[in-house]
C-alpha positions, -999 to +999 in steps of 0.1 A: -180-800+623-152-809+599-156-776+580-153-757+613-121-776+622-107-769+588-115-731+591-098-730+625-067-746+611-065-721+582-070-692+606-043-704+630-019-709+602-024-674+587-026-655+620+009-658+634-003-633+661-033-652+674-046-620+692-056-605+658-081-633+650-103-621+679-111-590+659-131-609+633-168-611+639-173-638+666-204-649+649-183-658+619-159-641+595-185-642+567-211-623+587-214-585+590-211-569+624-243-556+639-243-524+659-252-526+696-256-488+699-292-479+711-313-455+691-314-432+721-276-428+720-278-418+683-306-393+690-287-377+718-256-374+696-276-357+669-291-332+694-257-324+709-240-319+675-268-296+663-266-275+694-228-272+692-232-257+657-260-234+668-238-221+696-211-212+670-237-194+648-247-173+678-211-168+688-203-153+654-234-131+655-249-148+624-285-154+616-277-188+603-251-210+586-255-223+551-239-257+547-229-274+515-201-297+528-218-331+531-198-340+562-210-307+579-246-315+569-242-350+584-228-335+616-255-309+620-286-328+609-275-365+603-289-363+568-269-385+544-275-384+506-250-394+480-222-380+501-193-385+478-212-372+447-222-342+467-185-333+472-182-323+436-218-318+426-233-294+453-269-304+450-277-307+487-275-278+512-290-268+546-297-237+566-292-239+604-305-208+622-294-193+654-328-201+669-323-238+661-346-240+631-331-261+603-341-263+567-328-293+547-328-286+509-329-321+494-322-334+460-356-334+441-372-367+447-351-375+477-370-354+503-380-385+522-344-390+534-348-363+560-383-372+572-386-383+608-353-366+619-357-345+651-329-323+638-348-312+607-377-287+610-384-281+574-377-300+542-376-283+508-366-294+473-331-281+464-327-256+436-291-263+427-272-240+403-239-259+397-227-261+361-237-297+353-274-287+358-272-251+348-248-249+319-250-215+302-279-205+326-256-208+357-258-171+366-295-169+362-301-200+383-277-188+410-298-156+412-330-177+417-313-199+443-300-169+462-334-152+462-349-182+481-320-183+506-322-146+512-360-147+517-356-175+543-329-155+561-349-123+561-380-142+575-361-154+606-333-129+609-349-100+626-327-077+605-295-096+609-281-103+574-249-120+585-248-155+570-221-181+577-212-204+548-188-233+546-183-243+509-199-221+483-193-218+446-184-182+434-216-175+415-237-184+445-216-162+468-218-132+444-256-137+441-261-138+479-242-106+483-263-089+456-293-099+478-278-078+506-264-106+527-230-104+545-211-137+541-191-150+571-165-177+568-183-207+582-158-236+582-143-222+613-177-225+630-182-262+619-146-271+629-150-255+663-183-272+668-169-306+659-139-301+682-155-315+715-172-349+713-200-360+737-200-394+753-227-404+729-205-394+700-177-414+715-199-445+717-207-441+679-170-437+672-161-468+692-184-488+669-168-474+638-134-484+652-147-519+660-158-523+624-125-509+612-105-533+633-126-562+619-115-550+585-079-548+596-081-584+608-094-594+573-065-575+558-041-593+581-056-626+572-051-619+535-016-604+537+000-633+518+025-636+490+008-633+456-019-609+468-020-574+453-022-543+473-057-537+460-068-572+469-057-567+505-072-532+506-105-544+494-110-564+526-113-532+546-138-518+520-158-550+522-160-551+560-169-514+562-196-514+536-213-546+547-213-534+583-230-501+575-200-479+568-196-453+541-162-450+523-124-448+526-110-413+522-077-425+507-059-455+490-030-457+514-019-493+514+015-502+499+040-530+501+078-533+501+096-505+483+063-488+475+061-479+512+090-455+507+083-427+500+049-428+517+017-415+500+020-438+470-015-451+462-027-487+464-020-505+431-019-539+415+016-544+429+020-580+441+034-586+475+063-610+482+071-630+513+087-609+540+080-575+525+067-547+547+030-538+543+018-504+556-016-488+555-037-459+568-074-467+570-089-432+568-123-450+570-156-433+572-176-459+589-210-465+605-229-433+617-205-413+595-176-414+620-139-418+611-116-445+622-081-433+612-056-461+621-023-472+607-005-505+611+025-522+594+034-559+592+052-583+569+036-602+540+032-638+551+037-627+587+074-636+587+098-625+614+110-590+606+145-585+593+168-564+616+162-534+594+125-538+595+125-544+632+145-512+638+120-492+617+091-507+635+104-503+671+115-467+663+080-459+650+063-474+680+086-456+704+077-423+687+040-431+687+039-441+724+060-411+735+038-386+717+006-403+729+016-403+765+025-366+765-012-355+760-031-341+789-060-316+792-049-280+796-015-286+778-009-259+752-002-272+717+031-253+718+042-272+748+032-305+733+051-296+700+082-288+719+081-321+739+074-344+709+098-373+704+131-360+688+133-375+653+167-389+644+183-370+615+183-401+592+145-402+595+138-365+594+132-361+556+105-388+556+087-376+588+050-374+587+033-340+581+021-337+617+025-352+651-012-356+656-045-342+643-081-340+653-106-366+641-144-370+642-165-374+611-133-369+591-098-357+599-104-324+617-089-293+633-063-290+647-031-304+633-001-301+657+033-303+641+066-318+653+092-296+671+110-294+637+081-275+621+072-246+645+059-225+616+029-249+613+019-244+649-018-235+656-030-218+688-049-238+714-048-265+740-059-300+747-094-303+762-115-331+776-137-346+748-112-339+720-102-369+699-068-371+682-049-394+659-013-397+668+010-404+638+043-420+631+061-425+598+096-439+600+119-446+571+151-432+555+150-411+524+162-434+497+158-464+519+139-495+511+108-494+533+088-473+557+067-482+587+035-463+593+017-464+627-013-444+640-036-446+670-069-428+679-072-414+714-098-395+735-086-368+758-098-375+794-094-358+827-064-379+834-047-379+800-058-400+771-077-432+765-069-452+734-100-460+714-084-486+692-068-518+704-057-538+674-023-552+686+011-539+676+034-565+661+054-587+684+088-601+674 
C-alpha cells in the first residue's frame, strides 16, 4: 500500500497537468497495453484493403501488381517480415492479381509467416536478386527471377501483359521488359487504394493512437532536467514495442535551441529546466498503422515564458483553424486558399505542408499552405480519409520552435479528432 501511495505522489509531482496521467496504462505504468480489437475487425480490414488494391489494378487495366514496398505488402496481404530490413534489401515481394489471387514470395525459411491468412492464396519461396545476395551474378539472377514472375503473369493474364509495380530495382525492371511485360507505375495504385479507410481500419488506427498517447504520457513523465533527448524519446519506443508496435519513422525530438531550426535529430543533448521540448511521433504501431502526432511542452513542466507562450498559442491557433476548415467535398485548392495566414516573422520556418494523408505511414496527399500554391495537388476531401494537420511556429534565427500536430478522420459533418492527448494549459 505504501509503494502505491509513493508512486501516486511521484506521478502527481511530475504531471503538472493531471489530465496526462490518465493516458498511462490504467493497469499500471509498468504493464503493456493489450488490444481490445476483435479478430473479426482485423479480418474485415484485411479483406477491405485487398479489395481496394484489386480495384485499382482493374482500373489501370493491369493483370496484376508486383509489390516490393513492405508497407504496401502489409496493406494488401497483412504479411509482415523484417519490415525495415526489407526497405533496403528487397527480399520479399508479392503479386496481387486482378482476379484477387495473391502470391506471397517469402524469404526462404520464413514461408510460415503467411500461412493461415485469408488474403494469401499461394506461398512461394522468394528468389531475390539484389546485390547483397547476387554480387557479380546480379543480371543472371534477375533474369531467373523475371522468368518466374512472367510465367505467373502469363498463366493468369489471359494475354494481358500490363504489370503494375511499386518499387523495383533497375535490373529487375529491365529483365521483366525482356520477358515481354509492360510495366505500369504502381505506387499511384497503392496510394489511391490506401486513400479511403474503412471503419474497421479506423478501429485499428484508434488503437495505435492509444498506444502512442501512452508513450507520449511516458515522455511527459520523463521530461525532466538532466534527461537527454534520447532518453526521453526512448520512452515512446518502449511503449510502442512492448504493446505490439513496430518502429518510429524519424528521430524528431529536440529540446531548447535545438528545436529551431526544426528537423534536427534526437541526440544526447541534455535538457535544462524551462526549455521547450518538441517532438513528432511518426510512430508505426500495432497492426502496422501510423500515429503521427506532435506536441510541445517545457522541461520540468514549468510555466512557459511570454515568448514560449506566444509561440505555443500561435501554433495552436493555426492548427485549430486549419483543422476546422476541413469538410467532405471541399477541393484541396479551396482549403489551401483558406488556410490560416502565417505571420511574416514565422514564414521562413513554416512547415512543409498544411496537412497530409496518413494510414500505414504518411500518405498521399499533401496539401500546401496558401504561400506555396506550386505544390498543390488535385483532389478533394472525402469521407473516410485520414489527415494529419501540422503546425510549426518559430522565427528564423529565434531561440525555439513549437511543433503541434493532430490526426483527424473526415466525416459527413467535417472531421473527428482521433487523438486526444491534451494541449498545454497555462
